C-alpha positions in Angstrom: -91.4 -0.5 24.0 -88.0 -2.1 24.3 -86.8 -2.7 27.9 -83.7 -0.7 27.0 -85.6 2.4 25.8 -85.4 5.4 28.2 -83.0 3.6 30.5 -80.0 5.6 31.7 -76.9 3.4 31.2 -73.4 4.3 32.5 -70.6 2.6 30.6 -67.0 2.6 31.8 -64.2 2.0 29.3 -66.4 3.4 26.6 -63.7 4.9 24.4 -63.0 1.6 22.7 -63.5 -2.2 22.6 -66.5 -3.7 24.4 -67.5 -0.4 26.1 -67.6 1.5 22.8 -69.6 -1.4 21.1 -72.1 -1.5 23.9 -72.5 2.3 23.8 -73.4 2.2 20.1 -75.8 -0.7 20.4 -77.6 0.5 23.5 -78.0 4.0 22.1 -79.5 2.5 18.9 -82.0 0.6 21.1 -83.1 3.8 22.9 -81.0 4.0 26.0 -79.4 7.3 27.2 -75.8 6.3 27.4 -73.3 8.1 29.7 -69.8 7.4 28.5 -66.7 7.3 30.8 -63.0 6.8 30.0 -59.7 8.6 30.2 -59.5 9.4 26.5 -62.1 12.1 26.3 -61.4 13.0 22.7 -62.6 9.6 21.7 -65.6 9.9 24.0 -66.5 13.2 22.4 -66.3 11.8 18.9 -68.4 8.8 19.9 -71.1 10.9 21.7 -71.3 13.2 18.7 -71.8 10.3 16.4 -74.5 8.8 18.5 -76.3 12.1 18.9 -76.1 12.9 15.2 -77.8 9.6 14.4 -80.8 10.2 16.7 -79.4 8.6 19.9 -78.7 10.1 23.3 -75.2 10.2 24.6 -73.2 12.3 27.0 -69.7 11.8 28.3 -67.4 12.6 31.2 -63.7 12.0 31.8 -63.3 9.0 34.0 -60.4 7.3 35.8 -61.9 4.1 37.2 -59.0 3.8 39.7 -59.7 7.2 41.3 -62.6 7.3 43.7 -63.5 11.0 43.3 -63.5 10.5 39.5 -65.9 7.6 39.7 -68.1 9.5 42.1 -68.1 12.5 39.8 -69.0 10.3 36.9 -72.1 8.9 38.7 -73.1 12.4 39.9 -72.8 13.8 36.4 -75.1 11.0 35.1 -77.6 11.6 37.9 -77.6 15.4 37.5 -78.1 15.0 33.7 -80.8 12.4 33.8 -82.2 12.3 37.3 -81.7 8.5 37.6 -79.2 5.7 37.1 -80.7 2.5 35.7 -77.7 0.4 34.6 -74.0 0.5 35.2 -71.8 -1.5 32.7 -68.3 -2.0 34.1 -66.4 -2.6 30.9 -63.0 -1.0 31.6 -60.1 -3.4 31.7 -56.4 -4.0 31.0 -54.5 -7.2 30.3 -50.7 -6.8 30.4 -50.0 -10.5 30.8 -46.6 -12.1 31.3 -45.2 -14.9 33.5 -45.0 -14.2 37.2 -41.2 -14.8 37.2 -40.9 -11.6 35.1 -42.0 -9.7 38.3 -43.8 -6.9 36.4 -45.2 -5.6 39.7 -46.3 -2.3 38.3 -48.4 -4.2 35.7 -49.9 -6.4 38.5 -50.8 -3.2 40.3 -52.4 -1.7 37.2 -54.6 -4.8 36.7 -55.7 -4.8 40.3 -56.5 -1.1 40.2 -58.4 -1.1 36.9 -60.0 -4.6 36.7 -60.9 -5.0 40.3 -60.7 -1.7 42.2 -62.5 0.0 39.3 -65.4 -2.4 39.5 -65.7 -1.9 43.2 -65.6 1.9 42.9 -68.2 1.8 40.2 -70.5 -0.3 42.3 -70.0 2.0 45.3 -70.7 5.1 43.2 -74.1 4.0 41.9 -75.5 2.0 44.8 -76.9 4.9 46.8 -79.0 6.1 43.8 -80.1 2.6 43.0 -81.0 2.0 46.6 -83.1 5.2 46.8 -84.8 4.3 43.5 -85.6 0.8 44.5 -84.2 -0.6 41.3 -80.9 -0.9 39.4 -78.8 -3.3 37.3 -75.1 -3.7 37.4 -73.4 -5.5 34.5 -69.8 -6.6 35.2 -67.8 -7.6 32.1 -65.0 -9.9 33.3 -63.4 -11.9 30.4 -62.5 -15.5 31.3 -63.7 -15.0 34.8 -65.2 -18.5 34.9 -62.8 -20.2 32.5 -59.6 -22.1 33.1 -56.3 -20.4 33.9 -53.8 -20.1 31.0 -50.1 -19.6 31.2 -48.8 -16.1 31.9 -52.3 -14.9 33.0 -52.3 -15.6 36.7 -52.7 -12.0 37.9 -55.2 -11.1 35.1 -57.3 -14.2 35.8 -57.0 -13.5 39.5 -58.7 -10.1 39.0 -61.4 -11.6 36.9 -62.1 -14.4 39.4 -62.4 -11.7 42.1 -65.0 -9.8 40.0 -66.9 -13.1 39.7 -67.0 -13.4 43.5 -67.9 -9.8 44.0 -70.8 -10.1 41.5 -72.2 -13.1 43.2 -71.9 -11.6 46.6 -73.6 -8.4 45.4 -76.4 -10.5 43.9 -76.9 -12.4 47.1 -76.9 -9.2 49.2 -79.6 -7.6 47.1 -81.5 -10.5 45.6 -84.9 -9.4 44.3 -84.0 -5.7 44.5 -80.9 -5.3 42.4 -80.1 -7.1 39.2 -76.5 -8.3 38.8 -75.1 -9.8 35.6 -71.6 -11.2 35.1 -70.6 -11.6 31.5 -67.5 -13.7 31.0 -66.7 -13.8 27.2 -63.5 -15.2 25.8 -60.9 -12.6 24.9 -62.1 -10.3 22.1 -60.4 -9.0 19.0 -56.8 -7.7 18.9 -58.0 -4.1 18.4 -59.4 -4.2 21.9 -57.2 -2.1 24.3 -57.0 -5.1 26.6 -54.3 -6.5 24.3 -52.2 -3.3 24.0 -50.1 -4.0 27.0 -49.4 -7.7 26.7 -45.8 -7.8 27.8 -44.2 -11.0 26.6 -44.0 -11.5 22.8 -44.8 -15.2 23.0 -47.8 -14.4 25.1 -49.0 -12.0 22.5 -48.6 -14.6 19.8 -50.6 -17.1 21.8 -53.3 -14.6 22.4 -53.3 -13.7 18.6 -54.0 -17.4 17.8 -56.7 -17.7 20.4 -58.5 -14.6 19.4 -59.0 -15.8 15.9 -61.8 -18.0 17.4 -63.0 -15.4 20.0 -66.1 -13.3 19.9 -65.7 -9.7 18.6 -66.7 -6.8 20.8 -70.0 -6.3 19.1 -71.1 -9.8 20.0 -70.3 -9.0 23.7 -72.3 -5.8 23.3 -75.3 -7.9 22.1 -75.0 -10.0 25.3 -75.0 -6.9 27.4 -78.1 -5.7 25.6 -79.7 -9.1 26.1 -79.0 -9.0 29.8 -80.6 -5.6 30.2 -83.6 -6.8 28.1 -83.9 -9.8 30.2 -84.5 -7.7 33.3 -87.0 -5.5 31.5 -89.4 -4.9 34.4 -91.5 -1.8 34.8 -89.6 0.6 37.1 -91.9 2.2 39.7 -91.5 5.5 41.5 -89.3 6.9 38.7 -89.9 10.5 39.9 -88.6 9.7 43.3 -85.1 9.3 41.9 -84.9 13.0 41.1 -84.1 14.0 44.6 -80.4 13.8 45.5 -79.8 10.3 46.9 -78.1 9.4 50.1 -76.7 6.0 51.1 -79.1 3.8 53.1 -80.2 0.3 53.4 -82.8 -1.2 51.0 
Protein backbone atom coordinates (compact mmCIF):
# COMPACT_ATOMS: atom_id res chain seq x y z
CA UNK A 1 0.00 0.00 0.00
CA UNK A 2 1.25 3.48 -0.83
CA UNK A 3 2.55 5.50 2.10
CA UNK A 4 0.04 8.18 1.08
CA UNK A 5 -2.99 5.91 1.15
CA UNK A 6 -5.39 6.50 4.04
CA UNK A 7 -3.45 9.51 5.26
CA UNK A 8 -5.47 12.60 6.19
CA UNK A 9 -3.80 15.56 4.51
CA UNK A 10 -4.79 19.17 5.20
CA UNK A 11 -3.91 21.61 2.41
CA UNK A 12 -4.05 25.40 2.72
CA UNK A 13 -4.30 27.52 -0.41
CA UNK A 14 -6.07 24.59 -2.08
CA UNK A 15 -8.28 26.60 -4.41
CA UNK A 16 -5.56 27.09 -7.04
CA UNK A 17 -1.88 26.77 -7.88
CA UNK A 18 0.33 24.43 -5.90
CA UNK A 19 -2.37 23.67 -3.33
CA UNK A 20 -4.88 22.60 -5.96
CA UNK A 21 -2.32 20.49 -7.82
CA UNK A 22 -1.28 18.80 -4.58
CA UNK A 23 -4.90 18.06 -3.69
CA UNK A 24 -5.55 16.35 -7.02
CA UNK A 25 -2.39 14.25 -6.92
CA UNK A 26 -2.59 13.18 -3.28
CA UNK A 27 -6.25 12.24 -3.66
CA UNK A 28 -5.38 10.11 -6.70
CA UNK A 29 -2.79 8.33 -4.58
CA UNK A 30 -5.30 7.50 -1.87
CA UNK A 31 -5.12 10.32 0.66
CA UNK A 32 -8.19 11.89 2.23
CA UNK A 33 -7.59 15.54 1.45
CA UNK A 34 -9.10 18.39 3.46
CA UNK A 35 -9.09 21.57 1.39
CA UNK A 36 -8.88 25.07 2.82
CA UNK A 37 -8.96 28.50 1.15
CA UNK A 38 -11.08 31.64 1.05
CA UNK A 39 -12.67 30.89 -2.33
CA UNK A 40 -15.07 28.20 -1.21
CA UNK A 41 -16.82 27.97 -4.58
CA UNK A 42 -13.56 26.74 -6.10
CA UNK A 43 -13.00 24.35 -3.21
CA UNK A 44 -16.49 22.95 -3.63
CA UNK A 45 -15.91 22.32 -7.34
CA UNK A 46 -12.53 20.71 -6.71
CA UNK A 47 -13.83 18.48 -3.91
CA UNK A 48 -16.77 17.40 -6.08
CA UNK A 49 -14.42 16.51 -8.92
CA UNK A 50 -12.13 14.49 -6.65
CA UNK A 51 -15.02 12.63 -5.03
CA UNK A 52 -16.65 11.92 -8.41
CA UNK A 53 -13.48 10.21 -9.62
CA UNK A 54 -13.16 7.92 -6.60
CA UNK A 55 -11.10 10.11 -4.31
CA UNK A 56 -11.87 11.49 -0.87
CA UNK A 57 -12.07 15.25 -0.40
CA UNK A 58 -13.80 17.64 1.96
CA UNK A 59 -13.42 21.39 2.28
CA UNK A 60 -13.76 24.26 4.71
CA UNK A 61 -13.52 28.01 4.31
CA UNK A 62 -10.12 29.11 5.55
CA UNK A 63 -8.45 32.45 6.13
CA UNK A 64 -4.89 31.50 7.09
CA UNK A 65 -4.32 34.93 8.67
CA UNK A 66 -7.16 34.43 11.17
CA UNK A 67 -6.38 32.19 14.14
CA UNK A 68 -9.97 31.01 14.82
CA UNK A 69 -10.41 30.17 11.12
CA UNK A 70 -7.26 28.04 11.11
CA UNK A 71 -8.24 26.34 14.35
CA UNK A 72 -11.72 25.61 12.96
CA UNK A 73 -10.12 24.14 9.84
CA UNK A 74 -8.01 21.73 11.89
CA UNK A 75 -10.96 20.87 14.13
CA UNK A 76 -13.14 20.19 11.08
CA UNK A 77 -10.51 17.80 9.71
CA UNK A 78 -10.18 16.00 13.04
CA UNK A 79 -13.93 15.75 13.56
CA UNK A 80 -14.34 14.38 10.03
CA UNK A 81 -11.50 11.85 10.05
CA UNK A 82 -10.38 11.36 13.65
CA UNK A 83 -6.75 12.13 12.87
CA UNK A 84 -4.44 14.60 11.13
CA UNK A 85 -1.44 13.03 9.44
CA UNK A 86 -0.06 15.80 7.23
CA UNK A 87 -0.41 19.56 6.93
CA UNK A 88 0.66 21.15 3.65
CA UNK A 89 1.10 24.91 4.05
CA UNK A 90 0.71 25.99 0.43
CA UNK A 91 -1.07 29.35 0.78
CA UNK A 92 0.98 32.35 -0.34
CA UNK A 93 0.92 35.78 -1.97
CA UNK A 94 3.63 37.66 -3.86
CA UNK A 95 2.84 41.34 -4.54
CA UNK A 96 6.44 42.32 -5.25
CA UNK A 97 7.68 45.85 -5.83
CA UNK A 98 10.72 47.95 -4.83
CA UNK A 99 10.92 48.99 -1.20
CA UNK A 100 10.97 52.64 -2.20
CA UNK A 101 7.39 52.26 -3.44
CA UNK A 102 6.44 51.89 0.25
CA UNK A 103 3.54 49.53 -0.43
CA UNK A 104 3.18 48.88 3.27
CA UNK A 105 -0.24 47.22 3.02
CA UNK A 106 1.26 44.68 0.60
CA UNK A 107 4.15 44.07 3.00
CA UNK A 108 1.63 43.41 5.77
CA UNK A 109 -0.32 41.05 3.51
CA UNK A 110 2.79 38.99 2.72
CA UNK A 111 3.75 38.81 6.39
CA UNK A 112 0.22 37.77 7.35
CA UNK A 113 -0.29 35.12 4.67
CA UNK A 114 3.20 33.78 4.00
CA UNK A 115 4.53 33.83 7.55
CA UNK A 116 1.71 34.20 10.06
CA UNK A 117 -0.38 31.70 8.10
CA UNK A 118 2.34 29.05 8.35
CA UNK A 119 2.73 29.61 12.08
CA UNK A 120 -1.01 29.45 12.69
CA UNK A 121 -1.21 26.25 10.66
CA UNK A 122 1.54 24.64 12.72
CA UNK A 123 -0.09 25.76 15.95
CA UNK A 124 -3.47 24.38 14.89
CA UNK A 125 -2.30 20.84 14.12
CA UNK A 126 0.47 20.31 16.68
CA UNK A 127 -1.81 19.29 19.59
CA UNK A 128 -3.35 16.47 17.54
CA UNK A 129 0.01 15.35 16.18
CA UNK A 130 1.49 15.39 19.67
CA UNK A 131 -1.30 13.24 21.03
CA UNK A 132 -1.04 10.80 18.13
CA UNK A 133 2.71 10.54 18.40
CA UNK A 134 3.19 11.22 14.69
CA UNK A 135 2.69 13.89 12.06
CA UNK A 136 4.25 15.57 9.06
CA UNK A 137 4.28 19.28 8.24
CA UNK A 138 5.18 20.33 4.71
CA UNK A 139 5.93 24.03 4.24
CA UNK A 140 6.01 25.31 0.67
CA UNK A 141 8.16 28.42 0.58
CA UNK A 142 9.25 29.30 -2.98
CA UNK A 143 12.79 30.67 -3.23
CA UNK A 144 13.29 30.31 0.54
CA UNK A 145 16.85 29.11 0.07
CA UNK A 146 17.68 30.91 -3.15
CA UNK A 147 19.26 34.29 -3.79
CA UNK A 148 17.44 37.57 -3.35
CA UNK A 149 16.21 39.25 -6.52
CA UNK A 150 15.37 42.93 -7.03
CA UNK A 151 11.95 44.10 -5.85
CA UNK A 152 11.49 40.95 -3.77
CA UNK A 153 13.01 41.89 -0.40
CA UNK A 154 9.84 41.54 1.66
CA UNK A 155 8.64 38.43 -0.16
CA UNK A 156 12.03 36.76 0.21
CA UNK A 157 12.10 37.84 3.85
CA UNK A 158 8.91 35.93 4.58
CA UNK A 159 10.22 32.85 2.78
CA UNK A 160 13.57 32.95 4.62
CA UNK A 161 11.60 33.13 7.86
CA UNK A 162 9.60 30.03 6.93
CA UNK A 163 12.90 28.28 6.27
CA UNK A 164 14.09 29.15 9.79
CA UNK A 165 10.77 28.14 11.36
CA UNK A 166 10.82 24.82 9.55
CA UNK A 167 14.33 24.03 10.72
CA UNK A 168 13.54 25.08 14.28
CA UNK A 169 10.42 22.91 14.32
CA UNK A 170 12.41 19.95 12.99
CA UNK A 171 15.06 20.36 15.68
CA UNK A 172 12.48 20.67 18.46
CA UNK A 173 10.69 17.46 17.44
CA UNK A 174 13.44 15.43 15.77
CA UNK A 175 12.43 11.80 15.48
CA UNK A 176 8.82 12.49 16.43
CA UNK A 177 7.55 14.96 13.86
CA UNK A 178 8.55 15.05 10.20
CA UNK A 179 9.14 18.54 8.79
CA UNK A 180 9.71 19.21 5.10
CA UNK A 181 10.56 22.54 3.48
CA UNK A 182 10.00 22.66 -0.27
CA UNK A 183 11.58 25.65 -1.96
CA UNK A 184 10.75 25.56 -5.68
CA UNK A 185 11.46 28.38 -8.05
CA UNK A 186 8.39 30.45 -8.87
CA UNK A 187 5.72 28.49 -10.71
CA UNK A 188 3.53 29.30 -13.71
CA UNK A 189 1.89 32.68 -14.22
CA UNK A 190 -1.55 31.19 -13.61
CA UNK A 191 -0.59 30.73 -9.98
CA UNK A 192 -2.30 33.33 -7.74
CA UNK A 193 1.08 34.24 -6.28
CA UNK A 194 1.61 36.37 -9.37
CA UNK A 195 -1.76 38.09 -9.40
CA UNK A 196 -0.68 40.96 -7.17
CA UNK A 197 2.80 41.76 -8.50
CA UNK A 198 2.65 45.54 -8.36
CA UNK A 199 5.33 46.96 -10.62
CA UNK A 200 4.96 46.25 -14.35
CA UNK A 201 8.68 45.79 -14.87
CA UNK A 202 8.75 43.31 -11.99
CA UNK A 203 5.93 41.37 -13.60
CA UNK A 204 7.79 41.26 -16.92
CA UNK A 205 10.92 40.01 -15.17
CA UNK A 206 8.88 37.30 -13.44
CA UNK A 207 7.25 36.36 -16.74
CA UNK A 208 10.67 35.78 -18.30
CA UNK A 209 11.91 33.78 -15.30
CA UNK A 210 8.79 31.62 -15.11
CA UNK A 211 9.32 30.31 -18.61
CA UNK A 212 12.04 28.14 -17.06
CA UNK A 213 10.33 27.44 -13.72
CA UNK A 214 8.61 24.24 -12.66
CA UNK A 215 4.81 24.17 -13.03
CA UNK A 216 2.57 23.56 -10.04
CA UNK A 217 2.08 19.86 -10.78
CA UNK A 218 5.84 19.31 -10.53
CA UNK A 219 5.80 20.85 -7.06
CA UNK A 220 2.82 18.64 -6.20
CA UNK A 221 4.89 15.58 -7.13
CA UNK A 222 7.63 16.81 -4.80
CA UNK A 223 5.08 17.12 -1.99
CA UNK A 224 3.87 13.57 -2.67
CA UNK A 225 7.47 12.36 -2.74
CA UNK A 226 8.16 13.97 0.63
CA UNK A 227 5.13 12.25 2.16
CA UNK A 228 6.09 8.94 0.55
CA UNK A 229 9.62 9.33 1.92
CA UNK A 230 8.27 9.33 5.46
CA UNK A 231 6.00 6.34 4.86
CA UNK A 232 6.38 4.75 8.28
CA UNK A 233 3.69 2.64 9.88
CA UNK A 234 1.70 4.85 12.23
CA UNK A 235 0.98 3.13 15.59
CA UNK A 236 -1.88 3.82 17.97
CA UNK A 237 -4.12 5.17 15.20
CA UNK A 238 -7.24 4.68 17.32
CA UNK A 239 -5.83 6.85 20.08
CA UNK A 240 -6.17 9.90 17.87
CA UNK A 241 -9.94 9.65 17.94
CA UNK A 242 -10.23 11.25 21.37
CA UNK A 243 -10.25 15.05 21.34
CA UNK A 244 -6.61 16.17 21.66
CA UNK A 245 -5.21 18.64 24.13
CA UNK A 246 -1.86 20.40 23.90
CA UNK A 247 0.96 18.74 25.81
CA UNK A 248 4.61 17.92 25.50
CA UNK A 249 5.74 14.97 23.39
